[in-house]
C-alpha positions as CSV (number, residue, x, y, z in Angstrom):
1,X,0.0,0.0,0.0
2,X,2.7,2.4,0.9
3,X,4.6,1.5,-2.3
4,X,1.5,2.3,-4.4
5,X,1.2,5.8,-2.7
6,X,4.9,6.5,-3.2
7,X,4.7,5.4,-6.9
8,X,1.6,7.6,-7.5
9,X,3.4,10.5,-5.8
10,X,6.4,10.1,-8.0
11,X,4.3,9.8,-11.2
12,X,2.2,12.9,-10.1
13,X,5.5,14.9,-9.5
14,X,6.8,13.8,-12.9
15,X,3.6,14.9,-14.7
16,X,3.7,18.3,-13.0
17,X,7.4,18.7,-13.9
18,X,6.8,17.9,-17.6
19,X,3.7,20.1,-17.8
20,X,5.7,23.0,-16.3
21,X,7.8,22.9,-19.5
22,X,4.9,24.2,-21.6
23,X,4.1,27.9,-21.7
24,X,0.6,29.2,-21.3
25,X,-1.3,29.6,-24.6
26,X,-1.2,33.2,-25.9
27,X,1.8,34.3,-24.0
28,X,4.5,33.3,-26.6
29,X,6.2,35.9,-28.7
30,X,7.0,34.3,-32.0
31,X,10.0,35.8,-33.8
32,X,10.1,35.7,-37.6
33,X,6.4,35.8,-38.3
34,X,6.7,38.8,-40.6
35,X,6.9,38.8,-44.4
36,X,10.3,38.3,-46.1
37,X,11.7,38.3,-49.6
38,X,13.2,35.4,-51.6
39,X,14.3,34.6,-55.1
40,X,12.0,31.9,-56.6
41,X,13.9,28.7,-57.3
42,X,17.0,29.9,-55.4
43,X,16.6,26.9,-53.0
44,X,17.1,24.5,-55.9
45,X,20.6,23.2,-56.8
46,X,22.6,25.7,-58.6
47,X,23.0,26.3,-61.4
48,X,19.4,25.8,-62.2
49,X,18.3,23.6,-65.1
50,X,19.0,25.3,-68.4
51,X,16.7,27.8,-69.9
52,X,17.0,26.4,-73.4
53,X,15.9,28.4,-76.4
54,X,16.2,28.0,-80.2
55,X,18.0,30.8,-81.9
56,X,15.8,32.7,-84.3
57,X,17.6,35.5,-86.2
58,X,14.5,37.7,-86.3
59,X,15.6,40.8,-84.3
60,X,13.2,39.8,-81.4
61,X,14.6,39.1,-78.0
62,X,13.2,36.3,-75.8
63,X,11.6,37.7,-72.6
64,X,12.3,35.9,-69.4
65,X,10.9,36.7,-65.9
66,X,12.9,35.9,-62.8
67,X,10.3,35.6,-60.0
68,X,10.7,37.3,-56.6
69,X,8.4,36.1,-53.8
70,X,7.1,37.8,-50.7
71,X,6.7,35.0,-48.2
72,X,4.5,35.3,-45.2
73,X,1.5,37.5,-44.4
74,X,0.3,39.9,-47.2
75,X,1.9,43.3,-47.3
76,X,-0.5,46.3,-47.5
77,X,1.8,48.6,-49.3
78,X,4.1,48.4,-52.3
79,X,7.3,46.6,-51.6
80,X,10.6,47.7,-53.1
81,X,13.2,45.0,-53.9
82,X,16.8,45.7,-54.7
83,X,18.7,43.2,-56.9
84,X,22.1,42.9,-58.6
85,X,23.6,41.0,-61.4
86,X,26.8,39.3,-60.2
87,X,29.9,40.4,-62.2
88,X,30.9,36.8,-62.3
89,X,28.0,36.1,-64.7
90,X,29.2,34.9,-68.1
91,X,26.1,36.4,-69.7
92,X,27.0,40.0,-70.6
93,X,24.6,42.9,-70.4
94,X,24.0,44.5,-73.8
95,X,25.5,41.4,-75.6
96,X,23.6,38.4,-74.3
97,X,20.7,40.1,-72.4
98,X,19.2,43.5,-71.5
99,X,17.4,44.3,-68.3
100,X,13.8,45.3,-69.0
101,X,13.1,46.0,-65.3
102,X,14.6,49.2,-63.9
103,X,18.2,48.4,-63.2
104,X,18.7,47.4,-59.6
105,X,15.1,47.7,-58.3
106,X,11.6,46.4,-58.8
107,X,8.4,47.0,-56.9
108,X,5.8,44.4,-55.9
109,X,2.3,45.9,-55.8
110,X,0.4,46.2,-52.5
111,X,-1.4,42.9,-51.7
112,X,0.6,40.9,-54.3
113,X,3.0,38.1,-53.4
114,X,5.2,38.0,-56.5
115,X,7.1,40.4,-58.7
116,X,9.5,39.9,-61.6
117,X,12.9,41.0,-62.7
118,X,12.5,41.0,-66.5
119,X,15.3,40.4,-68.9
120,X,15.4,40.2,-72.7
121,X,17.6,37.4,-73.9
122,X,19.4,38.6,-77.1
123,X,19.4,35.3,-78.8
124,X,20.4,36.8,-82.2
125,X,23.8,37.7,-80.9
126,X,24.7,34.3,-79.5
127,X,26.7,31.5,-81.1
128,X,24.5,28.5,-80.7
129,X,25.3,25.3,-78.7
130,X,28.9,24.5,-77.5
131,X,30.6,26.4,-74.7
132,X,29.7,29.8,-76.2
133,X,26.0,29.0,-76.5
134,X,25.6,28.6,-72.7
135,X,25.8,31.6,-70.4
136,X,25.2,31.9,-66.7
137,X,23.3,34.8,-65.3
138,X,23.8,35.1,-61.5
139,X,21.1,37.2,-59.8
140,X,20.9,38.3,-56.1
141,X,18.4,40.1,-54.0
142,X,20.5,42.6,-52.1
143,X,17.9,44.3,-50.0
144,X,14.5,45.9,-49.9
145,X,11.6,46.9,-47.7
146,X,11.4,43.5,-46.1
147,X,13.8,41.1,-44.4
148,X,15.6,38.6,-46.7
149,X,15.4,34.8,-46.5
150,X,18.5,32.7,-47.1
151,X,17.3,32.1,-50.7
152,X,18.4,35.3,-52.3
153,X,20.9,34.2,-55.0
154,X,20.5,31.9,-58.0
155,X,22.4,31.1,-61.2
156,X,20.2,30.9,-64.3
157,X,22.0,28.9,-67.0
158,X,20.8,30.1,-70.4
159,X,21.4,27.9,-73.5
160,X,20.8,28.9,-77.1
161,X,20.5,26.0,-79.6
């Protein structure tokens, strides 16, 4: 009988000790619940799968949109995003591509969760296939109105056949 009482007392004490580890609901402050910016596909292995296009000597570039995401709760005002093209890119501005977006910044509209860095791929100027027909464009989000995630840099491998 005394052994049962001692065993129950020990179990009761253990339950109280474990339950004391849990906070009262509604009293936690959760850090990191705000919205943040990331470059779509940046979490995938780099370089990303090739963006492959067929060369068409027609004077028309090929438009490509690099997606920037706002992750988390909706943002009620326009969000500015700063970006940069890495100088280690083998794709050269004015030769292999042109920025359509304002150089260095884009704006994501209020209430929207995506925006785009737009580039025109100048396929007419490329030598197709082989080492000269594949160029890497390295893009990074460098700042903006929101915090940045760890997914802010990606290499886009562009191949012209």
